[in-house]
C-alpha positions as CSV (number, residue, x, y, z in Angstrom):
1,X,0.2,-0.2,0.3
2,X,0.7,3.0,-0.8
3,X,1.5,5.6,1.7
4,X,-1.1,9.0,1.1
5,X,1.4,11.7,1.8
6,X,3.9,10.0,-0.5
7,X,6.9,12.7,-2.0
8,X,7.6,9.6,-4.8
9,X,6.8,10.4,-7.7
10,X,6.5,7.0,-9.0
11,X,3.3,6.6,-6.8
12,X,1.5,9.2,-8.4
13,X,1.4,7.9,-12.3
14,X,-1.6,6.3,-12.0
15,X,-3.5,9.2,-12.7
16,X,-7.6,8.5,-11.8
17,X,-9.4,8.9,-14.7
18,X,-11.8,12.0,-14.1
19,X,-8.0,14.6,-13.6
20,X,-7.5,12.8,-16.6
21,X,-10.4,13.9,-18.1
22,X,-10.1,17.8,-16.7
23,X,-6.5,18.2,-17.8
24,X,-7.3,17.0,-21.5
25,X,-10.6,19.8,-21.6
26,X,-8.2,21.9,-20.3
27,X,-5.5,21.8,-23.1
28,X,-8.3,21.6,-26.1
29,X,-9.8,25.7,-24.3
30,X,-6.2,26.4,-24.2
31,X,-5.5,25.6,-28.2
32,X,-8.7,26.9,-28.9
33,X,-7.5,30.0,-27.1
34,X,-4.0,30.4,-28.8
35,X,-5.6,29.7,-32.0
36,X,-8.4,32.5,-31.5
37,X,-5.8,34.6,-30.8
38,X,-3.0,33.6,-33.7
39,X,-6.8,34.0,-35.7
40,X,-7.3,37.7,-34.5
41,X,-3.9,38.6,-34.5
42,X,-3.7,37.6,-38.2
43,X,-6.5,39.7,-38.9
44,X,-5.4,42.4,-37.3
45,X,-2.5,42.4,-39.2
46,X,-3.7,41.7,-42.6
47,X,-5.9,44.6,-41.9
48,X,-3.2,47.0,-41.2
49,X,-1.7,46.4,-44.5
50,X,-4.6,47.0,-45.7
51,X,-4.8,51.2,-44.4
52,X,-0.9,50.8,-45.3
53,X,-0.5,49.9,-48.5
54,X,-3.6,51.9,-49.9
55,X,-2.8,54.8,-52.3
56,X,-4.4,57.6,-50.8
57,X,-2.4,57.1,-47.7
58,X,0.5,56.4,-49.0
59,X,0.3,59.4,-50.9
60,X,-0.6,61.3,-47.7
61,X,2.5,59.7,-45.7
62,X,4.6,60.6,-48.4
63,X,3.4,64.2,-47.7
64,X,4.3,64.1,-44.2
65,X,7.3,62.6,-45.3
66,X,8.2,65.0,-47.0
67,X,7.8,68.1,-44.7
68,X,9.4,66.2,-42.1
69,X,12.7,65.3,-44.1
70,X,12.7,61.4,-43.2
71,X,14.1,60.1,-46.5
72,X,13.1,56.6,-45.5
73,X,9.7,57.0,-44.8
74,X,8.9,58.6,-48.1
75,X,10.8,56.2,-50.1
76,X,9.0,53.4,-48.1
77,X,5.5,55.5,-49.3
78,X,7.0,55.6,-52.6
79,X,7.2,51.9,-53.0
80,X,3.8,50.9,-52.3
81,X,2.4,54.2,-54.4
82,X,4.7,53.5,-57.9
83,X,2.9,50.2,-58.3
84,X,-0.6,51.6,-58.2
85,X,-2.6,52.6,-61.5
86,X,-3.4,55.9,-62.1
87,X,-1.3,57.5,-59.0
88,X,2.0,58.6,-61.7
89,X,1.1,62.2,-61.1
90,X,1.4,62.1,-56.8
91,X,4.5,58.9,-57.4
92,X,6.2,61.9,-60.1
93,X,5.8,64.1,-57.4
94,X,6.5,62.3,-54.7
95,X,10.3,61.3,-56.7
96,X,10.7,65.1,-57.7
97,X,10.7,65.8,-54.2
98,X,13.1,62.8,-52.8
99,X,15.3,64.7,-55.4
100,X,15.2,68.2,-53.8
101,X,15.7,66.6,-50.2
102,X,18.8,64.8,-51.6
103,X,20.1,67.9,-53.1
104,X,19.5,66.7,-57.1
105,X,17.2,70.0,-57.6
106,X,17.9,69.3,-61.4
107,X,16.3,66.1,-61.6
108,X,13.9,67.1,-59.9
109,X,12.7,69.7,-61.9
110,X,13.0,66.8,-64.6
111,X,10.1,65.3,-62.7
112,X,7.8,68.4,-62.0
113,X,8.2,69.1,-65.9
114,X,6.2,65.9,-66.4
115,X,3.2,67.0,-64.3
116,X,0.8,68.9,-63.8
117,X,-0.9,70.5,-61.0
118,X,-3.9,70.4,-60.3
119,X,-6.8,68.4,-58.6
120,X,-5.6,66.9,-55.0
121,X,-1.5,66.7,-56.2
122,X,-1.8,71.0,-56.5
123,X,-0.6,72.7,-53.7
124,X,1.8,70.2,-53.0
125,X,3.0,70.7,-56.8
126,X,3.2,74.2,-56.4
127,X,5.2,74.2,-53.3
128,X,7.6,71.9,-54.1
129,X,8.4,72.9,-57.8
130,X,9.1,76.9,-55.9
131,X,11.5,74.9,-53.8
132,X,13.4,74.2,-56.2
133,X,14.0,75.9,-59.0
134,X,14.9,79.1,-55.8
135,X,17.7,76.1,-56.6
136,X,18.1,76.9,-59.2
137,X,18.6,80.1,-58.8
138,X,15.1,81.2,-60.5
139,X,14.1,82.9,-58.1
140,X,11.4,85.2,-60.3
141,X,9.4,81.8,-61.4
142,X,9.8,80.3,-58.2
143,X,7.8,84.2,-57.0
144,X,5.6,83.4,-59.4
145,X,3.9,80.4,-58.4
146,X,4.6,80.9,-55.0
147,X,2.1,84.1,-55.4
148,X,-0.1,81.5,-56.9
149,X,-0.1,79.8,-54.6
150,X,-0.8,82.6,-51.9
151,X,-3.5,84.0,-54.2
152,X,-5.8,80.7,-54.0
153,X,-5.4,80.1,-50.1
154,X,-5.4,83.3,-49.2
155,X,-3.7,81.6,-45.5
156,X,-1.3,79.6,-47.0
157,X,1.4,80.6,-44.6
158,X,4.1,78.4,-46.3
159,X,3.6,80.0,-50.0
160,X,3.8,83.6,-48.2
161,X,7.2,82.6,-46.4
162,X,8.5,81.2,-49.3
163,X,7.5,84.5,-51.0
164,X,9.2,86.5,-48.2
165,X,12.7,84.8,-48.0
166,X,12.7,85.8,-52.2
167,X,12.2,89.2,-51.9
168,X,14.6,89.3,-50.0
169,X,17.3,87.8,-51.2
170,X,16.1,89.9,-54.0
171,X,16.1,93.3,-52.7
172,X,13.1,93.9,-52.5
173,X,12.0,95.2,-49.4
174,X,9.6,97.1,-49.2
175,X,7.4,93.2,-51.1
176,X,8.8,90.9,-48.4
177,X,7.5,93.9,-45.4
178,X,4.1,92.8,-47.1
179,X,4.3,89.0,-46.8
180,X,5.7,89.2,-43.1
181,X,2.9,91.2,-42.3
182,X,0.6,89.0,-43.1
183,X,2.8,86.1,-41.5
184,X,2.5,88.0,-38.4
185,X,-1.3,87.4,-39.0
186,X,-1.4,84.2,-40.0
187,X,1.2,83.0,-37.3
188,X,1.4,85.2,-34.7
189,X,3.5,82.9,-32.4
190,X,6.4,82.2,-35.1
191,X,9.8,84.3,-34.4
192,X,11.0,83.9,-38.3
193,X,8.6,86.4,-39.3
194,X,9.8,88.9,-37.3
195,X,13.6,87.6,-36.8
196,X,13.4,88.2,-40.9
197,X,12.3,91.6,-40.9
198,X,14.8,92.5,-38.2
199,X,17.1,92.1,-40.5
200,X,15.9,93.8,-43.2
201,X,15.6,96.8,-41.3
202,X,18.8,96.5,-39.6
203,X,20.2,96.3,-43.0
204,X,18.4,99.0,-44.5
205,X,19.2,101.4,-41.4
206,X,16.1,101.7,-40.0
207,X,17.2,100.8,-36.8
208,X,14.0,101.5,-35.1
209,X,12.2,99.5,-36.4
210,X,14.8,96.4,-36.5
211,X,14.1,97.2,-32.4
212,X,10.8,96.3,-32.7
213,X,11.4,93.6,-34.9
214,X,14.2,91.8,-33.1
215,X,12.4,91.5,-29.4
216,X,8.8,90.3,-31.1
217,X,11.1,88.0,-32.7
218,X,12.6,87.0,-29.1
219,X,10.1,87.0,-26.8
220,X,8.7,83.8,-29.3
221,X,11.2,81.8,-28.4
222,X,13.8,81.2,-31.4
223,X,15.4,78.3,-31.9
224,X,19.6,78.9,-29.6
225,X,20.9,79.5,-33.1
226,X,19.0,82.0,-34.0
227,X,18.4,83.3,-30.5
228,X,22.1,84.5,-30.2
229,X,21.6,86.5,-34.3
230,X,18.2,88.4,-32.7
231,X,19.4,89.0,-29.2
232,X,23.0,90.3,-31.6
233,X,20.4,92.1,-34.4
234,X,19.0,94.4,-30.9
235,X,21.8,94.8,-29.2
236,X,23.4,96.3,-32.7
237,X,20.0,98.1,-33.2
238,X,19.7,99.9,-30.0
239,X,23.3,100.8,-29.9
240,X,22.7,102.3,-33.4
241,X,19.9,104.4,-31.5
242,X,21.8,105.1,-28.9
243,X,19.7,103.2,-26.8
244,X,22.7,102.1,-24.3
245,X,21.5,101.3,-21.0
246,X,18.5,98.7,-22.9
247,X,21.6,97.4,-24.3
248,X,23.7,96.9,-21.1
249,X,20.5,95.5,-20.5
250,X,19.8,92.0,-22.8
251,X,23.4,91.7,-23.5
252,X,23.7,91.3,-19.7
253,X,21.0,87.9,-20.6
254,X,23.1,86.4,-23.4
255,X,26.7,84.6,-24.2
256,X,30.3,86.8,-24.0
257,X,31.5,87.0,-27.4
258,X,34.0,89.0,-28.7
259,X,30.8,90.8,-30.3
260,X,28.6,91.2,-27.7
261,X,32.1,92.8,-25.8
262,X,32.8,94.6,-28.1
263,X,29.0,96.3,-28.3
264,X,28.9,96.4,-24.7
265,X,32.3,98.3,-24.5
266,X,30.7,101.2,-27.3
267,X,27.8,101.2,-24.6
268,X,30.3,101.6,-21.7
269,X,31.8,104.4,-23.7
270,X,29.2,106.2,-24.6
271,X,27.7,106.2,-20.8
272,X,31.5,107.7,-19.6
273,X,32.8,104.5,-18.1
274,X,36.3,104.9,-20.1
275,X,38.1,102.0,-18.1
276,X,35.0,99.6,-17.8
277,X,35.1,100.3,-21.9
278,X,38.4,99.6,-22.4
279,X,38.5,96.2,-19.8
280,X,35.7,95.0,-22.1
281,X,37.7,95.7,-25.3
282,X,40.7,93.8,-23.9
283,X,38.3,90.6,-23.0
284,X,36.8,90.9,-26.1
285,X,40.6,91.4,-28.4
286,X,41.5,88.1,-26.4
287,X,38.7,86.3,-27.8
288,X,39.2,87.2,-31.4
289,X,41.4,90.1,-32.3
290,X,39.7,90.2,-36.1
291,X,36.5,89.9,-35.2
292,X,35.0,92.6,-37.6
293,X,33.2,94.7,-34.4
294,X,35.9,94.7,-32.4
295,X,37.6,96.2,-34.7
296,X,35.4,99.1,-35.7
297,X,35.2,99.6,-32.1
298,X,38.5,100.4,-31.3
299,X,39.3,103.0,-34.4
300,X,35.5,104.3,-32.8
301,X,37.4,104.5,-29.7
302,X,40.3,106.4,-31.6
303,X,38.6,108.3,-33.4
304,X,36.8,110.2,-30.3
305,X,39.4,110.0,-28.3
306,X,41.3,112.6,-31.4
307,X,44.0,109.9,-32.3
308,X,42.3,109.4,-36.0
309,X,45.9,107.9,-37.1
310,X,45.6,104.9,-34.7
311,X,42.0,104.6,-36.2
312,X,43.1,103.9,-39.4
313,X,45.0,100.7,-38.6
314,X,41.8,99.3,-37.6
315,X,39.1,100.3,-39.4
316,X,42.4,98.9,-42.7
317,X,41.1,95.7,-40.9
318,X,38.4,95.5,-41.2
319,X,37.6,96.6,-44.3
320,X,40.0,93.8,-46.1
321,X,37.5,91.6,-43.6
322,X,34.2,92.6,-45.7
323,X,35.6,94.9,-49.2
324,X,32.4,95.5,-50.4
325,X,31.1,97.5,-46.8
326,X,30.4,100.9,-47.9
327,X,30.3,101.8,-44.7
328,X,32.6,100.3,-43.4
329,X,35.0,102.8,-46.2
330,X,33.1,105.8,-45.6
331,X,34.9,105.7,-41.8
332,X,38.5,104.8,-42.8
333,X,38.0,108.1,-45.5
334,X,36.8,110.0,-42.8
335,X,40.3,108.6,-40.2
336,X,42.5,109.3,-43.0
337,X,40.5,113.0,-43.8
338,X,41.8,113.7,-40.6
339,X,44.6,112.1,-39.8
340,X,45.8,114.7,-42.9
341,X,46.7,111.6,-45.9
342,X,44.8,113.4,-47.6
343,X,45.7,111.3,-50.6
344,X,44.4,108.2,-49.4
345,X,41.6,110.0,-48.0
346,X,40.7,111.1,-51.8
347,X,41.3,107.5,-53.1
348,X,39.6,106.1,-50.1
349,X,35.9,108.0,-51.0
350,X,36.4,107.9,-54.8
351,X,36.4,103.6,-53.6
352,X,33.4,104.4,-51.3
353,X,31.4,106.5,-53.4
354,X,31.3,103.7,-56.5
355,X,30.8,100.8,-54.2
356,X,27.5,102.8,-52.9
357,X,27.0,103.3,-56.3
358,X,27.3,99.5,-57.3
359,X,25.1,98.9,-54.6
360,X,22.3,101.2,-55.7
361,X,22.2,100.1,-59.3
362,X,21.9,96.0,-57.9
363,X,19.0,97.6,-55.8
364,X,17.4,98.9,-58.5
365,X,18.3,95.5,-60.9
366,X,16.3,93.5,-58.4
367,X,13.2,95.1,-58.8
368,X,13.9,94.6,-62.7
369,X,14.1,91.3,-62.5
370,X,11.5,91.0,-60.5
371,X,9.3,92.0,-62.8
372,X,11.2,90.7,-66.1
373,X,12.1,86.3,-65.6
374,X,13.1,85.4,-68.8
375,X,15.0,88.5,-69.3
376,X,18.6,87.0,-69.1
377,X,20.8,90.1,-69.4
378,X,19.5,91.8,-66.4
379,X,20.6,88.3,-64.6
380,X,23.8,89.0,-66.4
381,X,24.2,92.8,-65.2
382,X,23.3,91.5,-61.5
383,X,25.9,89.2,-61.6
384,X,28.4,91.4,-62.9
385,X,27.9,93.9,-60.0
386,X,28.0,91.0,-57.4
387,X,31.4,89.8,-59.3
388,X,32.9,94.1,-58.8
389,X,31.1,93.8,-55.1
390,X,33.4,90.6,-54.8
391,X,30.2,88.7,-53.6
392,X,30.9,85.8,-54.8
393,X,27.7,83.0,-54.1
394,X,25.3,85.9,-55.1
395,X,27.3,86.3,-58.6
396,X,27.5,82.3,-59.4
397,X,23.8,81.9,-58.3
398,X,22.7,85.3,-60.6
399,X,24.8,83.7,-63.2
400,X,22.9,79.9,-63.2
401,X,20.1,82.0,-63.5
402,X,20.9,83.9,-67.2
403,X,21.6,80.9,-68.4
404,X,18.2,79.2,-66.9
405,X,16.3,82.6,-67.7
406,X,17.9,82.4,-71.3
407,X,16.7,78.5,-72.3
408,X,13.5,78.9,-70.8
409,X,13.6,82.0,-73.0
410,X,13.7,79.7,-76.6
411,X,12.3,76.9,-75.4
412,X,9.1,77.8,-74.0
413,X,7.9,74.6,-73.2
414,X,10.2,74.8,-69.6
415,X,7.4,77.6,-69.0
416,X,4.4,76.3,-66.6
417,X,0.9,78.1,-68.4
418,X,-1.1,80.1,-65.7
419,X,-4.1,77.5,-66.6
420,X,-2.3,74.2,-66.4
421,X,-5.7,72.3,-67.5
422,X,-4.8,74.5,-71.0
423,X,-2.1,72.2,-71.8
424,X,-1.8,68.1,-72.8
425,X,-0.2,66.1,-70.8
426,X,4.1,66.1,-71.7
């Protein structure tokens, strides 16, 4: 007889028939449950795959990936979409977008030229084609596309942002400000329109307006890189409006860069604290002895102190760093005149007047180019002026634009019509 309390495994080999039945039933239940789970999982996976491969969803995913510059997701959307019949235009547009985002604007333009921007693809087609034209240096044609989109959708912020940037690049400040003001209404929390407006006002020496724009940009928490540039622009504009105490207050909240230290020195000097100004300049010089803001501050202090001859050397170095800056040339001419260097003064003054005239002419030609999209000659003139002003990158861009304009004037097939539906498919 076996001991009912035995722990010997051999004692339990012969289980009662009831226990065997219960185990068998449990096994069947478990197996059935597992089978149901597998079936349900398969159904969900099949449904999920069905959703993913829907052309409409693939198109939306592709557009989202383009906006986010997610190349992996964009390629995935293209793989799904290009096997679908009737989605050729969407596929070409996304493929062109892929080329554009990977730095191959010429290949992107080939794709965009093959589609008609209408229906559900129209908005993306106008945006991407406009961006591509900007990359190719054809700013005026890009402007036309963004303007068309902004007319069709008055609240289209991206189109107006592109327009503002194009007008800025073309030197058409008044046009750019109009677009930036509309952006302020459409996207009141966006710092970018205010930052660009502040930069433009600073460039055109409209300092009180620059102060207001930079403050609005700062209050909207810009990205770190833009925040530093915004602070520098704000402090510079405050110094130019002689609001030195406000400038010092802003400087205290920023990084101790050579630019900021030089501007701090200018404020302290103007407020009568020459020893503190000299110390700030000394620290700035230790940071970056060839910083232009530092060199200009050194020259200014020496001029104010009556040592015009000592101001000449930092001004010459500043001119060397930016030969096309007519304002620095004027300061150098003024220092030479006060130092009694009449012959050199006449030479530098003539150079200043020449550069100032060329920059004024450049602004005039920018306006002409906006209204003459196929005029290659005006673009060549702009490129030549940029060469003379040592604006190498701008010269290359305008020369490339001239070549494209000439090709478009000779072959109108590259020019998109105002109403694409009136033209047959390519």
